[in-house]
N, C-alpha and C positions, 0 to 999 in steps of 0.2 A: 330874262328880259332886263335890259339895261335902260334906265331912265335918267335924263339929266336933272341934276339938282344943284343948288347953290354950293353944296359941299362936294360936288363931283358926282360921277355916275353911281346910281343906286341899283343894285342887282336884286331881282326877285326870281325865284325858281318856281315855276308853275308845274305841278305834276299831280298824277293820280294817286292820292294817298289811299291807304288800305281801307276797305269797307267790308264788313261782314254781314251787312244787311242788303247790299246790292246783289242782284242776280249774277253779276260778274264773278262773285266769289266761287260759285260752283259751275257756271255756264261757260266761262271763258278759259279755254285750255291753255292760252298763252299767258294771260295776266292774272287769272283767278287764284286767290290764295290757297284754295283747296288743291289746286293743281301744281303750283310752282313755289309755294311757301309764302311766308309772311312778307308783306311789303311794309315799308316804313310809314309811320304817321307823319303829319305835317311837323310836329314838334321834333320827332326823331330825325327827320331829314334836315331840319334846320340845324340841329346839334351836330349832325354828321358833316354837313357841308359848310356851316358857318354863314349861310345865306338866309335871307328872309324867304319864306315859302308860302305858297298860296295854292288853293285847289285849281286844277287845270280848267275847270268849268268857268272860272273867272277870267281866263285869259282873253276871250273875245272882247269883253267889256273894257279890259285894260288896254287892248290895242285900239279900240274905238275912241278912247278918251282923248279929247282935243285933237283928233286926227286931222281936222281941217286947218289946224294951226301949227301942229308939231309934226315934223318929218319922221316917219317910222321906216326903218330899213330892216330887211330880213335876208338871210342866206336862203335863196329860193330853192336850192336843191336839198336842203336839210330835211324838210318835212313838206311833202306835196300838199297834204290836206291843210296845213296851217298857212301855206302860201296862198292857196285858193281862198281861204277865209279872209286873209288880209287884203287880197285884191278886191274881194267883194265889199269889204268895209271901205276901202279907198273909193270905190265907185259910188257907194252910198253917200260919202262925204264930199263928193265932187273933187277928189284929188286926181291930178293928172297922172294916170296910171303909167303912161310911157315914161315920163320923167321919173316917176317913183321906181320903175324897173332899172333905169340907168343908175339911180342912187343905190339900188340893191347890188348891182354889179360892181359899183365902186367899193361897197363894203366888202364884197367877196375878195376883191383884189387887195384891199388893205389888210384883211385877215391873213391872206396867203403870204403876204410880204412879212407880216409880223411873225409867222411861224418859222421863217428862215433864221431868225435870231433866237437862240434858246436862253432861258434864264437858268439859274443854278439848279432849281428843282427839276426842270426838264432835262438838263444835262445829266443829273444824277440818275434819273429814270432811264435815260438812254444807255448809260453805262451799265446799270443793273440789267437791262434787257440784253445787252451785248454779252455780259457775263453769263447770263442764263443760257443764251444761244451757244456760247462756247462749251458749256457743260453738255448740252445736247450733241454738239459736234463730237466731243470726245467719246461720248457713249456710243454714237454711231460707228466711229472708227474702231472702237474696241469690239463691236459686234459684227463687223463686216464678214469675218469668216463664217459666222453663223448664218448671216444673210445669204451667203453663197451656198452653204450646205442645205438650207431649208427650201431653196427655190423661191421664185417670185421675190427676189432680193430687194427690188426697188420698193415693194410694199413693206418689207421688213424695215428698211431704212426709214421710211416715212413713219412707221409705227413707233420705232425707238425714239426718234426725235420728238414725235407728238407726246409721248409719255413724259419726257423731261420738260418739254415746253409747258405742259399742263401742270406739272408738279412744281417747277421752278417759278413759273409766272402765272399767267391767267389762261393762256391758250396759245396756239400758233398765231402769228401775226398775219399770215397769208398762206395759201396752199403751198405745201412743200414740193419742190422740184427734186426728184430723186431719179436721175437719168443715167442709166448704165449703157455702156457700149454705144451703139449707133444712136440711141435715144438722146445722148448728150449733144447731138447736133441740132436738136429741136430746142428753140429758145425757152419755151415755157412748157416743158413736158411735166404735166401734173397727173397723168393717168397712173403712173407709178405701178405698172403691172408686169414689168419685164424682169428678166433674169439678171443676176450679177455673176460674172464668170471670172475665174482667176486671170490676173494679168491684163484685165481690161479696165478702162477708166470709168469711174463713177463720179458724176458732177452733181452736187446737190446744193440747193439754195433755200434753206429753211430760215425761219425767223421766229423768235419767241416773243410774245407780247407780255411785257411786265406791267402789271396793273393795266393802264390804258395807253401805254406808249408802245409804238412799234419801231424797232431799231433798224438802221441800215445793216445789211448783211452783204457778204461777198461769196461767190462760188468757191467751194473747197474741193478741187479735184484730188482724188486719192486712188491708190491701188486697192482692189478688192481683196488682196492677199492679207490685208490687215496692217500695212505699214502706216506710219503717221502721215497725216495730210500735209501737203506743202502747197499752198496756194500758188498758182502760176505767177511769176514775176510781173507779167503784164497786168494782171488784175490788181496786185498791190501797187504797181506803178501808176495805174490809172486813178487809183484812189488818192495817191500822194501828189500826182502831177498838178491838179488844179490849185493846190496850195503850195506849190514848190517855189523855186527861185524867181520864176517869172511874175509872181505876185497874183496871178489869176486865182480867184477864189477869195481874195481879200474883200473887206467890206466895200460895198459899192460896185462889185463886179456884176456883170450880167450873167444870168443863168447859162446863156449860150456860150460864154467864155469858159465856164467850168466844164460844160459838155465837150466843147471843142478840144480842150486840153486833155481830158480823159481819153477821148477817142484817138487823139494823135499818139498817145502812149501805146494804146492797144494796137493800133495800126503798125507802129514801128516794130513791136514784138512779133506780130503776125508775119510781117515781111521778113524779119530775121530768121524765122522758122520756116520760111518758104511757103507759108499758107496763103499769101496774097502777093500779087505782083502789079 
């Protein structure tokens, strides 16, 4: 929770610190310490994050403080229960709920726009995630002959990448697409239960999550005979096109400009290959 002060915003992290006397310890299979391991104390979490920390039970009172005089904004989709709690407090304090929700939406837009520009830490995290993803790509390519030999090769590809994503980073960033043969014509093929056959195309789009960042990835078509992957020129071109000579993708560009530039490159390559007319 960020609160305005004369010295600038003050951040407080409200969370459920560990408790070995609460029934949650043994009764809650999702959060109980007996089930999932030790959770940080308030002091430990403060040391870990560098933030002031408080019990989550104190959050409703903190939200209600001066609510009739101070505007409180929330990302409404982040926690449904917390949103309901805040809306109830707004009603109790005679706050215009409709106007408050407009302000909530404005906050969401502002946060989304801030995410478009990355600071040095975020850039380093993205680069590390991309490097981890590349390790997984290389491992998949090296094991393609085995994926063909064992059958259900799509599942093998998914498993090999998942192993390296978990080991290199934290986990996969999203469900792996491992589409062999005709399955490659499906945009988001995540069943990954098909065969890989020699001399057929395998298109996969996995991504490794490094700590808490999810990197952008691109499809890497390859031959299941084990040759090195060579991403289609149209894919690489669509990634470079929005930041190319036309300047689209520079600071101040609309998202639609970037999308239009990328799609134009892909369309041109598809037309050159006779895929669209």
